[in-house]
DRENBA-177237 format. One line per field, with one value per residue (C-alpha): x negated, y, z; residue number from 1. Coordinates in nm, 4 decimals. Example, Ala and Ser with C-alpha at 12.3 -4.5 7.8 and 13.67 -1.06 7.14 Angstrom:
BEGIN
xx <- [-1.2300,-1.3670]
yy <- [-0.4500,-0.1060]
zz <- [0.7800,0.7140]
seq <- [1,2]
//
This chain:
BEGIN
xx <- [0.7087,0.3878,0.1044,0.0095,-0.2540,-0.5643,-0.8661,-1.1362,-1.3664,-1.6685,-2.0016,-2.1706,-2.1440,-2.1559,-1.8253,-1.6779,-1.7400,-1.6565,-1.2888,-1.2547,-1.3552,-1.1022,-0.8181,-0.8667,-0.8064,-0.4602,-0.1933,0.0090,-0.2681,-0.5066,-0.8090,-0.7961,-1.0928,-1.4007,-1.5325,-1.8446,-1.7420,-1.4347,-1.4762,-1.5060,-1.1945,-1.0137,-1.1283,-1.0191,-0.6796,-0.6086,-0.7459,-0.4879,-0.1751,-0.2109,-0.2665,-0.0223,-0.2938,-0.6526,-0.8615,-1.0953,-1.3979,-1.3443,-1.7289,-1.8352,-2.0803,-1.9731,-1.5912,-1.5027,-1.2214,-0.9956,-1.0105,-0.9782,-0.6699,-0.5138,-0.5791,-0.4269,-0.1839,0.1092,0.0604,-0.1372,-0.0745,-0.4134,-0.5531,-0.8354,-1.1705,-1.3281,-1.6206,-1.4762,-1.1151,-1.1254,-1.2432,-1.2553,-1.0603,-0.7489,-0.5157,-0.6605,-0.6438,-0.2516,-0.1761,-0.3750,-0.1283,-0.2954,-0.0745,-0.2891,-0.6384,-0.8599,-1.1871,-1.4292,-1.5022,-1.1255,-1.0639,-0.9853,-0.6211,-0.5637,-0.6772,-0.4310,-0.1625,-0.2235,-0.2287,0.1240,0.2546,0.1483,0.2597,0.6305,0.6264,0.5030,0.2282,-0.0250,-0.1586,-0.3062,-0.2839,-0.6419,-0.5390,-0.2107,-0.3865,-0.6298,-0.3488,-0.1712,-0.5008,-0.5444,-0.2203,-0.1778,-0.2832,-0.1609,0.2258,0.4639,0.6279,0.9691,1.0126,1.2384,1.5891,1.6784,2.0315,1.9457,1.7075,2.0142,1.9950,2.3051,2.3625,2.3124,1.9957,1.8424,1.8935,1.7201,1.4425,1.3967,1.3498,1.1491,0.9079,0.8589,0.7329,1.0642,1.1045,1.4202,1.5352,1.4833,1.6296,1.9673,1.9723,1.9562,2.2285,2.4475,2.3962,2.2879,1.9588,2.0412,2.2358,1.9236,1.7059,1.9645,1.9093,1.5567,1.5313,1.7701,1.5686,1.2238,1.4077,1.5390,1.2350,1.0457,0.8113,0.6792,0.7068,0.7327,0.3598,0.4158,0.7172,0.5374,0.2823,0.5562,0.7367,0.3694,0.2752,0.6063,0.6988,0.9561,0.7815,0.7266,0.3411,0.3565,0.6467,0.4823,0.1503,0.3074,0.5007,0.1980,0.0306,-0.0601,-0.3562,-0.2759,0.1102,0.3132,0.5539,0.8361]
yy <- [-0.3028,-0.0844,-0.2404,-0.1458,0.1318,0.0537,0.2512,0.0926,0.3449,0.1494,0.2669,-0.0789,-0.1261,-0.4796,-0.4738,-0.1931,-0.3558,-0.7096,-0.6038,-0.4148,-0.7259,-0.9408,-0.7071,-0.5961,-0.9492,-0.9731,-0.8557,-0.6650,-0.4489,-0.1989,-0.0405,0.3205,0.4315,0.3688,0.5675,0.5753,0.7727,0.9504,1.2843,1.0776,0.9463,1.2484,1.4500,1.1452,1.0984,1.4935,1.5417,1.3228,1.0796,0.9222,0.5601,0.3094,0.1688,0.2674,-0.0091,0.2211,0.1333,0.2559,0.3581,0.5871,0.8763,1.2441,1.1393,0.8194,0.6029,0.7542,1.0925,1.0096,0.8138,1.1183,1.3103,1.0762,0.8572,1.0725,1.0018,0.6726,0.3548,0.2838,-0.0802,-0.0388,-0.2576,-0.3478,-0.5916,-0.6928,-0.7618,-0.6074,-0.2656,0.0224,0.2654,0.0429,0.3154,0.6054,0.4616,0.3586,0.7013,0.8655,0.6574,0.3162,0.0401,-0.2398,-0.3941,-0.6419,-0.7963,-0.7396,-1.1053,-1.1778,-1.4419,-1.3413,-1.4731,-1.3300,-0.9579,-0.9656,-1.0829,-0.8036,-0.5245,-0.6561,-0.6605,-0.3478,-0.1787,-0.3340,-0.1377,-0.4103,-0.3216,-0.5642,-0.6228,-0.9659,-1.0992,-0.9613,-0.5959,-0.6087,-0.6957,-0.4320,-0.1690,-0.2866,-0.2788,0.0984,0.2250,0.0234,0.2956,0.5826,0.4621,0.7189,0.5873,0.5940,0.5668,0.8301,0.8054,0.7498,0.8221,1.1420,1.1906,1.1435,0.7620,0.5766,0.2746,0.0740,0.2477,0.1912,-0.1777,-0.1631,0.0575,-0.1979,-0.4630,-0.2685,-0.1878,-0.5459,-0.6096,-0.7552,-0.6961,-0.5663,-0.9060,-1.0189,-0.7310,-0.7740,-1.1211,-1.0898,-0.8147,-0.9497,-0.6642,-0.5828,-0.5408,-0.1821,-0.1398,-0.1917,0.0369,0.3267,0.2709,0.2656,0.5881,0.7692,0.6246,0.7934,1.0971,1.1862,1.0602,1.2788,0.9994,0.9625,0.5996,0.2499,0.2473,0.5482,0.3991,0.0927,0.3217,0.5769,0.2429,0.1167,0.4791,0.5777,0.2369,0.1379,-0.2068,-0.4264,-0.5110,-0.8617,-0.9299,-0.7903,-0.9205,-1.2983,-1.2219,-1.1698,-1.5252,-1.5501,-1.3673,-1.0889,-1.1271,-0.8797,-0.6401,-0.4504]
zz <- [-2.2212,-2.2040,-2.0429,-1.6473,-1.6812,-1.4659,-1.3556,-1.1354,-0.8926,-0.7614,-0.7228,-0.7994,-1.1843,-1.1301,-0.9334,-1.1173,-1.4649,-1.3765,-1.2387,-1.5372,-1.7462,-1.5813,-1.5511,-1.9271,-2.0249,-1.9447,-2.1914,-1.9493,-1.7945,-1.9868,-1.8194,-1.8930,-1.6915,-1.4760,-1.1989,-1.0394,-0.7345,-0.5761,-0.7521,-1.0683,-0.9716,-0.9104,-1.2092,-1.4534,-1.3280,-1.2930,-1.6556,-1.8371,-1.7922,-1.4392,-1.4667,-1.2620,-1.0569,-0.9046,-0.7354,-0.5157,-0.2994,0.0311,0.0761,-0.2341,-0.2839,-0.3057,-0.2276,-0.0542,-0.0873,0.1624,0.0711,-0.3010,-0.2106,-0.0168,-0.3498,-0.6224,-0.4400,-0.5058,-0.8733,-0.8571,-0.6276,-0.4900,-0.3907,-0.1533,-0.2180,0.1009,0.1650,0.4762,0.5786,0.9136,0.7855,1.0030,0.8083,0.7564,0.9245,0.7844,0.4306,0.4954,0.5878,0.3228,0.0665,-0.0230,-0.1033,0.0001,0.0313,-0.1659,-0.0430,-0.3340,-0.3331,-0.4489,-0.6910,-1.0546,-1.0233,-0.7144,-0.8294,-1.1509,-0.9074,-0.6883,-0.9392,-1.0658,-0.7053,-0.6248,-0.9734,-0.8917,-0.5673,-0.3020,-0.0152,0.0334,0.3888,0.4757,0.8572,0.9588,0.8232,0.9974,1.3287,1.2815,1.2200,1.5319,1.7805,1.5900,1.6935,1.9517,2.2162,2.0588,2.0581,2.2311,2.5290,2.3637,2.0137,1.8150,1.8105,1.4158,1.4850,1.5951,1.2772,1.0641,0.9797,0.9517,1.1448,0.8165,0.7285,1.0743,0.9838,0.6641,0.8014,1.0705,0.8340,0.5696,0.8871,0.9322,0.5665,0.4177,0.0659,-0.0994,-0.1806,0.1441,0.2896,0.0790,0.1696,0.5193,0.5256,0.2798,0.0408,-0.3130,-0.4015,-0.5763,-0.2528,-0.0749,-0.2975,-0.2515,0.1453,0.1356,-0.0801,0.1638,0.4844,0.2998,0.2339,0.5582,0.7281,0.4935,0.4250,0.0992,0.0083,0.1854,0.2995,0.4892,0.6196,0.7643,0.9051,1.0888,1.2407,1.3815,1.5012,1.6651,1.8294,1.6386,1.5418,1.8551,1.8003,1.8993,1.7051,1.3858,1.4216,1.4319,1.1194,0.8461,0.8311,0.4774,0.3289,0.0929,0.2014,-0.0283,0.1459,-0.0321]
seq <- [1,2,3,4,5,6,7,8,9,10,11,12,13,14,15,16,17,18,19,20,21,22,23,24,25,26,27,28,29,30,31,32,33,34,35,36,37,38,39,40,41,42,43,44,45,46,47,48,49,50,51,52,53,54,55,56,57,58,59,60,61,62,63,64,65,66,67,68,69,70,71,72,73,74,75,76,77,78,79,80,81,82,83,84,85,86,87,88,89,90,91,92,93,94,95,96,97,98,99,100,101,102,103,104,105,106,107,108,109,110,111,112,113,114,115,116,117,118,119,120,121,122,123,124,125,126,127,128,129,130,131,132,133,134,135,136,137,138,139,140,141,142,143,144,145,146,147,148,149,150,151,152,153,154,155,156,157,158,159,160,161,162,163,164,165,166,167,168,169,170,171,172,173,174,175,176,177,178,179,180,181,182,183,184,185,186,187,188,189,190,191,192,193,194,195,196,197,198,199,200,201,202,203,204,205,206,207,208,209,210,211,212,213,214,215,216,217,218,219,220,221,222,223,224,225,226,227,228,229,230]
//
């Protein structure tokens, strides 16, 4: 299998070069670019083969991490780099297409693990990130959640979506519903298509925003730092 191709975007050279060095030392990871700001990152991705993962600082000059994420997330999965795990832009970053968040002081082994997990399709949200997301969307939730059946989802697809929205992986959904993993993947694809959602990240945000996930339940389920979702 080819290595996972990664770019690192941060306006601080010591962080940019340090992350690149850690990732580049792994046999299954290849650092294919470094960017000093969002404009450099977007131009780098648009000018050549898109990398698999971009580590993106949320605060950068010229074009910040959220705006850059919105422009590249359809081609490259994004891990947002933050200084604090209660960053005020959590919701906006997820809506833009971010697949997770990492603190800049993350240990080297955790950094490598996060890149691999996101490359496999996981969503990384730690407990404080989840609580922040809940707090931000709770005041905007509609009085009544949408009728998923009226939106075209079958009863089984609604079951899959309910578990997906709570952060269950394909394997966990399969085990809980007594289905094959490939069957779950097929249902997830149909859910995303019918709800016109780009990916699992948007599915989680949609579930929060529309009131489909009880916030008190979901806030209690994310208890492990950097808990992988999906």
